[in-house]
C-alpha positions in Angstrom: 10.2 1.8 17.9 8.6 5.5 16.6 10.7 5.5 14.1 9.6 1.8 13.2 6.1 3.0 12.9 6.9 5.7 10.6 8.2 3.6 8.4 5.3 1.1 8.4 3.4 2.9 5.2 6.3 2.7 2.8 6.8 -1.0 3.9 2.8 -1.8 3.4 3.6 0.0 0.0 6.6 -2.1 -1.4 4.6 -5.5 0.2 1.2 -4.2 -1.7 3.0 -3.6 -5.1 5.1 -6.8 -5.1 1.2 -8.7 -4.4 0.0 -6.7 -7.2 2.5 -7.7 -9.3 2.4 -11.4 -8.3 -1.7 -11.5 -8.7 -1.0 -9.8 -12.0 1.3 -12.3 -13.4 -0.3 -15.5 -11.8 -3.8 -14.3 -13.2 -2.2 -13.3 -16.5 -3.6 -10.3 -16.9 -0.2 -9.3 -18.1 -0.2 -10.1 -21.9 3.8 -11.7 -22.2 4.8 -14.4 -20.7 8.0 -13.7 -20.0 7.8 -11.7 -16.7 8.1 -14.3 -14.1 5.8 -14.0 -10.6 7.6 -12.5 -7.5 7.9 -16.2 -6.0 9.6 -17.4 -9.5 12.0 -15.0 -9.2 12.6 -14.9 -5.5 13.5 -18.5 -5.8 15.7 -18.1 -8.7 17.2 -15.8 -6.3 17.8 -18.3 -3.8 19.2 -20.9 -6.0 21.6 -18.4 -7.3 22.8 -17.5 -4.0 22.7 -21.3 -2.7 25.3 -21.9 -6.2 27.5 -18.7 -5.6 26.5 -17.6 -8.8 24.8 -14.3 -7.2 27.0 -13.7 -4.5 30.0 -14.1 -6.7 28.8 -11.8 -9.0 27.8 -9.3 -6.4 31.1 -8.9 -5.1 33.1 -8.3 -8.6 30.4 -5.6 -8.8 30.9 -4.3 -5.5 34.2 -4.7 -5.2 34.6 -2.7 -8.7 32.3 0.3 -7.4 34.0 0.8 -4.2 37.2 1.3 -5.7 36.5 3.5 -8.2 34.5 5.2 -5.8 36.9 6.1 -3.2 39.3 6.9 -5.9 37.3 9.6 -7.1 36.4 11.1 -3.7 39.9 11.4 -2.7 40.7 13.0 -5.7 37.5 15.2 -6.0 37.8 16.2 -2.3 41.2 17.3 -2.5 41.0 19.3 -6.1 37.7 20.6 -4.4 38.8 21.9 -1.5 41.8 23.7 -3.6 39.2 25.2 -5.9 37.5 26.8 -2.8 40.8 28.2 -1.2 43.0 29.2 -4.1 41.4 31.4 -6.6 44.2 30.3 -9.2 43.6 26.7 -8.8 39.5 28.1 -9.7 40.5 29.9 -12.3 42.5 27.2 -13.7 40.3 24.3 -13.5 36.7 26.0 -13.3 36.8 26.0 -16.9 37.9 22.5 -17.8 35.4 21.4 -15.1 32.5 22.9 -17.0 33.1 21.4 -20.1 33.7 17.6 -19.0 30.6 17.5 -16.5 27.9 17.7 -18.7 29.5 14.7 -20.5 27.0 11.6 -20.2 29.2 8.6 -18.1 28.5 6.5 -20.7 30.2 8.8 -23.5 33.3 7.9 -21.7 32.7 3.9 -22.3 33.8 3.6 -25.7 37.7 6.0 -25.0 37.9 3.7 -21.4 37.8 0.8 -23.7 39.8 1.7 -26.6 42.5 2.7 -23.8 41.8 0.1 -21.1 40.2 -2.8 -22.5 37.7 -4.4 -21.1 38.7 -5.7 -17.7 38.4 -4.0 -14.4 40.7 -1.2 -14.7 38.2 0.0 -17.4 34.9 -0.3 -15.1 36.8 0.8 -12.0 37.9 4.3 -14.2 34.8 4.8 -15.2 33.0 4.5 -12.1 35.7 7.3 -10.8 34.8 9.5 -13.5 31.0 9.6 -13.0 31.6 10.0 -9.0 34.1 12.9 -9.2 32.2 15.4 -10.3 29.3 15.3 -8.1 32.2 15.6 -4.7 34.0 18.2 -6.6 31.4 20.5 -6.8 29.7 20.2 -3.0 33.5 20.6 -1.7 34.0 23.2 -3.3 30.9 24.9 -3.0 30.8 24.1 0.8 34.6 25.1 1.5 34.1 28.4 -0.6 30.4 28.9 2.1 33.0 28.2 5.6 32.1 31.4 7.5 35.1 33.3 7.3 35.0 34.6 10.8 36.0 30.9 11.7 38.9 31.2 9.2 40.4 34.4 10.7 39.8 32.9 14.2 41.8 29.7 13.5 44.5 32.5 11.7 44.1 34.6 15.4 44.9 31.1 16.6 48.2 30.8 14.7 47.3 28.0 12.2 48.9 27.8 9.0 47.2 27.8 6.0 47.2 23.4 5.8 45.8 23.6 9.5 42.8 25.7 9.4 41.7 23.5 6.2 41.9 20.2 8.4 41.2 21.7 11.3 38.4 24.6 10.1 37.3 24.5 6.9 36.7 20.8 5.6 34.8 20.5 9.2 32.5 22.7 8.2 32.1 22.4 4.9 31.2 18.3 5.8 27.8 18.3 5.4 27.7 19.3 1.8 30.8 17.2 1.4 28.8 14.3 2.6 25.9 15.2 0.5 28.3 15.2 -2.9 29.3 11.9 -1.6 25.7 10.7 -1.0 24.7 11.0 -4.2 27.9 10.0 -5.9 27.4 6.3 -4.1 24.2 6.1 -6.4 26.0 6.8 -9.5 29.0 4.6 -8.4 26.1 1.6 -8.7 24.5 2.9 -11.6 27.7 3.3 -13.9 29.3 0.4 -12.4 26.1 -1.9 -13.7 26.4 -0.3 -17.0 29.7 -0.4 -17.7 29.3 -4.2 -16.9 26.4 -4.1 -19.3 28.2 -2.8 -22.1 31.7 -4.2 -21.5 31.9 -7.0 -19.4 32.2 -11.0 -18.7 31.0 -11.0 -14.6 29.8 -9.1 -12.2 25.6 -8.3 -11.7 25.4 -6.6 -14.7 26.5 -9.0 -16.9 24.2 -11.6 -15.2 21.3 -9.7 -15.5 21.9 -8.9 -19.4 23.3 -12.7 -20.0 19.8 -14.1 -18.4 18.2 -12.0 -20.6 19.9 -13.3 -23.7 19.4 -16.7 -22.9 15.7 -16.3 -21.5 16.2 -17.0 -18.3 14.0 -14.1 -16.8 13.8 -15.2 -13.7 17.1 -15.5 -12.8 17.6 -11.6 -14.5 14.5 -10.7 -12.2 16.7 -11.8 -9.4 19.6 -10.0 -10.0 17.2 -6.8 -10.2 16.1 -7.3 -7.0 19.4 -7.9 -5.5 20.5 -4.6 -6.7 17.4 -3.2 -5.0 18.6 -4.7 -2.0 22.0 -3.6 -2.4 20.9 -0.4 -3.3 18.7 0.4 -0.5 21.3 -0.9 2.1 24.2 1.2 0.6 22.0 4.3 0.7 21.2 3.0 4.6 24.6 2.3 5.5 25.6 5.8 4.4 22.9 7.6 6.2 24.4 6.2 9.5 27.8 7.0 9.0 26.9 10.7 8.1 24.8 10.6 10.6 28.0 9.6 13.1 30.3 12.1 11.3 27.6 15.0 11.8 26.0 14.3 15.4 28.0 17.4 16.4 24.9 19.5 14.9 21.8 17.8 16.2 24.4 18.4 19.8 24.0 22.1 18.6 20.9 22.4 17.7 19.6 20.8 21.0 
């Protein structure tokens, strides 16, 4: 109940902004005939859900995003752990990482199109590349910050290097790894939508752009609203999972 009360001001702000949007358009305070009201956008959203158009687009987008995200997390955690535990691997990969990391993800799209075409493979690859570096850097930083005493204790108990990594290092670095994963999740949604807009024929990104081209503006706003809702719930679910996996911190602090 207390948590719900704390959220009331934020919810009230959202409702207030929606009401402001509705009244601004309804009373012609915006000098643009293309901006729909909230009710028109919600009505378009309901119709697109009823005829399956929005749900189909959402499924296509989320499928690509989650596959690319999963690939990035697996590779980044593995390489980040190696970079954090092996100085040779760190000095081998660190220059390449710092060379590629600043490149905007959108710059990879033309290369991906040339190599992979405009299908799912291209979009999944771009999402994976975009999500890779935040998870990699946070994993490396988390592994490097593990208390050496914990590692030495594991060595004293006879743990082999791989066992120390699995049972001591990665669990200790989990807060930083999850932080990188949370940042990457938001990036995955952004990049997935951008890739659909630049080179796609399905998904919510394509739906939004195509609706704008054919002047179905309420449907365009319905797609944007859908993205806002989906992004909110993706973050909400991740935060709950993060709290579950890090519940030991709460217990240790109590």
